[in-house]
C-alpha positions, 0 to 999 in steps of 0.5 A: 740131090743124091743121098747115096753114101756110095756116090763118088766124092769130088772136090770142085775148086772154082774161080771167075775173073773179069777184065773190067766189070762188065768186060771180057771174063773167064771162069775156071775149075779143077775137079779132083777125085781124091779116091783115084787122084784123078784131076781135070782142069776146065776153063773158058771165057765170055766176051762181055760179062761180069765177075759174078757171072763168071764165078757162077759159070765156074761152078756150073761148068764143074758140076756139068762135067760130072758124069754121075750123081756125086758128093761134091765139096765146092771150094770157092772164094765167092761168098756171093755164090756160096750164100746164094746156093746155101741161103738165098735160093730157097726164098728166091724160088718161093718168090718166083725168082724175085728178091726183096729190096727196099720192101719191093720184089725185084728180079734176081740178078743173073737168074739164068745162071742161078736156075742152071745152078739150081738144076745141077745142085739137085743132081748132087749132094753139094757143100760149099767151102769159102776160102779167101781169094788171093791168099796163097790157096794153091787150087784157088790161085791156079783157078784164078790163073786159068780164069784170068788167062781165059779173060785176057784171051778175049781182050 
């Protein structure tokens, strides 16, 4: 994590989609640098995946696209991603990437994605804002459109 107040501020809008769950999926993100007005859209698809994986992949790809440590606001409609990053991950790591379920430790689902995200989160100062999906939020709607198109291209 960067602690420099001089690090650039970036807004990262993300979304994931899946045609069936599991099925062909897509992810998308918009990187916006408010100080310069520069904006970049990224998207991609995976032939056999889940919605949660695509939600995670969107954040991973957005953070990977940053060229230097930054202050980042991730805007997502995925409570799963936001809660995982903000609340659950420290306990998972402490327990060897396992979660407690019905009194027993179980492997964390999608652990390979969470581990990638953990590495990237440590390179940046990241906060999460959760928005309601399909509620007219312009950037969330655009990310959904790109993610669905990426998934449909594989159908």
